[in-house]
C-alpha positions as CSV (number, residue, x, y, z in Angstrom):
1,M,97.9,234.2,109.7
2,S,94.5,235.5,110.8
3,S,91.8,236.4,108.3
4,A,88.8,238.7,108.3
5,T,85.5,237.3,109.5
6,S,82.2,237.8,107.9
7,I,79.0,237.8,110.1
8,V,75.4,238.4,109.3
9,Y,73.8,241.1,111.4
10,V,70.0,241.2,111.8
11,Y,68.1,244.4,112.4
12,G,64.5,243.3,112.3
13,V,61.8,241.3,110.7
14,L,59.4,242.4,108.0
15,T,56.2,240.9,106.4
16,N,55.0,240.9,102.8
17,C,58.5,241.7,101.7
18,S,58.6,239.8,98.3
19,D,58.4,243.1,96.3
20,L,60.4,245.2,98.8
21,V,63.0,247.5,97.3
22,L,65.8,248.4,99.7
23,D,67.2,251.8,98.9
24,F,68.9,252.8,102.2
25,P,71.6,255.3,101.5
26,P,74.9,253.5,100.5
27,G,78.0,253.8,102.7
28,D,79.5,252.3,105.8
29,L,76.5,251.4,107.8
30,A,78.3,250.3,111.0
31,G,80.9,253.1,111.0
32,I,83.6,250.7,112.5
33,V,83.4,247.7,110.3
34,E,83.2,247.2,106.5
35,S,79.7,246.3,105.6
36,G,77.7,245.2,102.6
37,P,74.3,246.4,101.5
38,L,71.1,245.8,103.3
39,R,69.3,242.7,102.1
40,I,66.4,240.4,103.1
41,L,66.4,236.8,103.9
42,P,62.9,235.4,103.4
43,F,61.1,232.6,105.2
44,G,57.5,232.1,104.2
45,D,55.8,235.5,104.1
46,I,58.3,237.1,106.5
47,G,61.9,238.1,106.1
48,A,64.9,239.2,108.1
49,L,66.5,242.6,107.3
50,V,70.2,241.8,107.4
51,C,73.6,243.2,106.5
52,D,77.0,241.5,106.2
53,F,79.7,242.8,108.4
54,I,83.3,242.2,107.8
55,L,85.1,242.3,111.1
56,P,88.8,243.3,111.3
57,D,91.4,240.5,111.4
58,G,91.4,238.5,114.6
59,S,88.4,240.4,116.0
60,D,84.8,239.6,116.9
61,L,81.7,241.7,117.5
62,K,81.8,241.1,121.3
63,T,85.4,242.4,121.5
64,I,84.5,245.5,119.4
65,L,81.5,246.3,121.6
66,E,83.7,246.3,124.7
67,D,84.9,249.7,123.4
68,S,82.2,252.2,124.5
69,R,82.6,254.5,121.5
70,S,82.4,251.6,119.0
71,A,79.3,250.3,120.8
72,E,77.6,253.7,120.7
73,R,78.2,253.9,116.9
74,M,76.9,250.5,116.2
75,I,73.8,251.0,118.4
76,L,73.2,254.3,116.5
77,N,73.5,252.5,113.2
78,H,71.0,249.9,114.4
79,H,68.5,252.6,115.2
80,L,69.1,254.6,112.0
81,V,68.5,251.6,109.8
82,L,65.3,250.7,111.6
83,A,64.1,254.4,111.7
84,D,64.6,254.7,108.0
85,M,62.7,251.5,107.3
86,V,59.8,252.2,109.6
87,S,59.0,255.4,107.6
88,R,57.9,253.2,104.8
89,Y,57.3,249.6,106.0
90,T,56.1,247.6,109.0
91,I,59.2,246.2,110.7
92,L,59.5,244.4,114.0
93,P,62.7,245.6,115.6
94,L,65.0,243.1,117.2
95,R,67.3,243.6,120.1
96,F,70.6,245.1,119.2
97,G,73.4,242.6,118.6
98,A,71.7,239.7,116.8
99,V,74.5,238.1,114.7
100,F,74.8,234.8,112.8
101,A,77.7,233.1,111.1
102,E,75.8,232.6,107.9
103,D,72.4,233.1,106.2
104,A,71.3,229.6,107.0
105,G,71.4,230.4,110.7
106,V,69.1,233.4,110.2
107,I,66.6,231.4,108.2
108,A,66.6,228.6,110.7
109,A,65.9,231.1,113.5
110,L,63.0,232.6,111.5
111,G,61.6,229.2,111.0
112,G,61.9,228.3,114.7
113,R,60.0,231.5,115.8
114,Y,57.8,231.8,112.7
115,S,54.4,231.8,114.4
116,T,55.5,234.2,117.2
117,L,57.1,236.7,114.8
118,Q,54.1,236.5,112.5
119,K,51.8,237.3,115.4
120,E,53.9,240.2,116.5
121,L,54.0,241.6,113.0
122,D,50.3,241.4,112.7
123,R,50.0,243.2,116.0
124,I,52.0,246.3,114.9
125,D,51.1,246.2,111.2
126,G,50.4,249.6,109.9
127,A,51.4,251.3,113.1
128,I,54.3,253.3,114.5
129,E,55.5,254.4,117.9
130,W,55.4,257.9,119.3
131,G,56.6,258.9,122.7
132,V,55.2,261.6,125.0
133,K,57.1,263.0,127.9
134,S,55.2,265.1,130.5
135,F,56.9,267.7,132.7
136,C,55.5,269.7,135.6
137,N,56.6,273.0,137.1
138,R,56.0,272.0,140.7
139,K,56.0,275.5,142.1
140,M,53.5,276.8,139.6
141,F,51.3,273.7,140.0
142,S,51.4,273.9,143.8
143,E,50.3,277.5,143.8
144,C,47.4,276.7,141.5
145,V,46.4,273.8,143.7
146,A,46.7,275.8,146.9
147,E,44.1,278.3,145.6
148,T,41.5,275.5,145.5
149,V,41.9,274.2,149.0
150,S,39.3,276.1,151.0
151,E,40.6,274.9,154.4
152,I,43.8,276.8,153.8
153,S,42.2,280.3,154.0
154,V,40.5,279.3,157.3
155,L,43.8,278.1,158.8
156,E,45.6,281.3,157.6
157,K,43.0,283.4,159.4
158,E,43.5,281.3,162.5
159,I,47.2,281.8,162.4
160,A,46.9,285.6,162.8
161,D,45.2,285.1,166.2
162,Q,47.6,282.5,167.6
163,G,51.0,282.7,169.3
164,E,54.1,281.7,167.5
165,G,54.1,278.1,168.9
166,K,50.6,277.2,167.6
167,A,51.1,279.3,164.5
168,F,54.1,277.1,163.6
169,F,52.0,273.9,163.8
170,L,49.2,275.5,161.8
171,R,51.7,276.5,159.0
172,R,53.0,272.9,159.0
173,R,49.4,271.7,158.6
174,I,48.9,274.0,155.7
175,Q,52.0,272.6,154.1
176,R,50.8,269.0,154.5
177,L,47.4,269.9,153.1
178,I,49.0,271.5,150.0
179,L,51.4,268.6,149.5
180,D,48.6,266.0,149.8
181,E,46.4,267.9,147.5
182,V,49.2,268.4,145.0
183,E,49.9,264.7,144.8
184,K,46.2,263.8,144.4
185,T,45.6,266.5,141.8
186,L,48.8,265.6,139.9
187,E,47.7,262.0,139.6
188,Q,44.2,263.1,138.4
189,C,45.8,265.3,135.8
190,L,48.1,262.5,134.6
191,V,45.3,260.0,134.4
192,G,43.1,262.4,132.5
193,A,45.9,263.2,130.0
194,Q,46.8,259.5,129.5
195,D,43.1,258.5,129.0
196,Q,42.8,261.2,126.3
197,L,45.9,260.1,124.4
198,K,45.2,256.4,124.9
199,S,41.9,256.8,123.2
200,R,43.8,257.7,120.0
201,A,46.2,254.8,120.2
202,I,46.2,251.1,119.5
203,E,48.3,250.4,122.6
204,E,50.2,252.4,125.2
205,T,52.9,251.5,127.6
206,L,54.7,253.1,130.5
207,V,58.4,254.0,130.0
208,K,60.9,254.6,132.8
209,L,61.1,258.2,134.0
210,Q,64.4,260.0,133.1
211,P,66.6,262.2,135.3
212,P,67.2,265.8,134.4
213,T,70.7,264.9,133.1
214,V,69.1,262.8,130.4
215,H,65.9,264.6,129.5
216,G,67.4,268.1,129.8
217,H,64.1,269.9,130.6
218,K,64.1,272.6,133.3
219,H,61.2,271.0,135.1
220,E,60.5,267.5,136.6
221,M,59.5,264.7,134.4
222,V,56.2,263.3,135.7
223,S,55.2,260.8,133.0
224,N,57.0,259.0,130.1
225,R,54.8,256.9,127.9
226,S,54.9,255.4,124.4
227,Y,51.9,255.0,122.1
228,L,51.4,252.7,119.2
229,I,49.5,254.8,116.6
230,A,47.9,253.6,113.4
231,R,49.2,255.3,110.3
232,G,46.5,257.8,109.3
233,A,45.5,258.4,113.0
234,E,48.6,260.5,113.8
235,D,46.9,263.9,113.1
236,A,44.2,263.1,115.6
237,F,46.8,262.0,118.2
238,M,48.7,265.2,117.7
239,Q,45.5,267.3,118.0
240,S,44.8,265.6,121.3
241,L,48.2,266.5,122.5
242,D,47.7,270.1,121.5
243,D,44.4,270.1,123.4
244,L,46.2,268.9,126.5
245,R,48.7,271.7,126.2
246,V,45.9,274.3,126.0
247,V,44.2,272.8,129.1
248,Y,47.2,272.1,131.3
249,A,49.8,274.7,130.4
250,P,48.2,277.3,132.9
251,F,48.9,274.7,135.6
252,G,52.6,274.3,134.8
253,F,52.5,271.3,132.5
254,D,54.6,270.9,129.4
255,Y,54.6,268.0,126.9
256,Q,57.3,266.8,124.5
257,I,56.6,264.3,121.7
258,N,59.3,262.2,120.0
259,G,59.1,259.8,117.1
260,P,58.1,258.3,114.9
261,W,60.0,255.2,115.9
262,P,59.9,251.5,115.2
263,A,57.8,249.7,117.8
264,Y,60.6,249.4,120.3
265,S,58.4,249.7,123.4
266,F,56.0,247.1,122.0
267,S,58.4,244.4,121.0
268,D,61.2,242.6,122.9
269,Q,61.9,240.0,120.2
270,Q,65.2,238.3,119.5
271,L,66.2,235.5,117.2
272,G,69.1,234.2,119.3
273,G,72.7,234.5,118.1
274,G,73.1,237.8,119.9
275,V,76.3,238.9,121.6
276,N,74.5,238.9,125.0
277,D,73.0,235.4,124.6
278,K,76.0,233.5,125.6
C-alpha cells in the first residue's frame, strides 16, 4: 500500500533571520498539494525559507509538474511567497523546484554554498528589483525623425523635376535615409534613457524582449530592462522615469514599470535537489 510522501521545498535564502517572524497568510500555499507553514532552516547567519509539501499517494513533484496547470499554480505560488517576503526582508530567490527529502539535506546544501550565498545576499541587501519596458510608436517616431533630416527636403524638391523613373529611385533613397536615421536616433534615445535610469540604480541588466502576444501593448517593445534599486531610492528612480515620459512621449515612446520583485534578474542561484537537476 502506497503512502503519502513529505518533501521540503525551498523558496529562497535570507540573512540575519534569527528574529524573523513569518506571518505569511495561512492556507494551501501550493494549491495542489497539502502544505505546512513557512519556516526557516538556519545555517550560520543565513537561512533557507522552506515549506513542507505532502505529495499525494504514489506521486512525486516531477510527475505533478508534468501537468501544465499544476506547474503554473506551483510556479505562481513560488512567486507569491517570494513577493510577499521581499516587501519586508532581503531574500535571495532560488530557482523554482528546489526540493529535498528532509531538513538535513537543505542545511547541508546551505553549508556547501555558504560563502557564495552570503556574498550574493550582501550584493542585494537592502535592494529590490524593478522592471522597465519601453515601447515605441514607430510611425510617430519616424515622422518626427524625418523632419530633422535636411537632405530629405532637397530630394523631395528634386523629385518634382524628374521623370517617373528617376523619381522612383529618389523616393527609395528618401526611404533608406529615414530608415537609417530612425535606427540611429532610436538607439540614441534608448541609450540616453538607460543611462538616466541606471544612474539611480545599483545594477541594471538586459531582459529578453517580449512579443506582442505577451506584453499586450499596442506598440513595439524596444527595450526591456531590470534595475536593482536601493530601498529609499525608489522615489528618485520613479521621478527619473516620469522625466523620461515628459521628454520622449512626443516622439512616440511609452514606458511601463513593474515590480517590486525579488532580485530574480540578479540571481541565478540554486541549492541542488531541484526537479531539473537530474
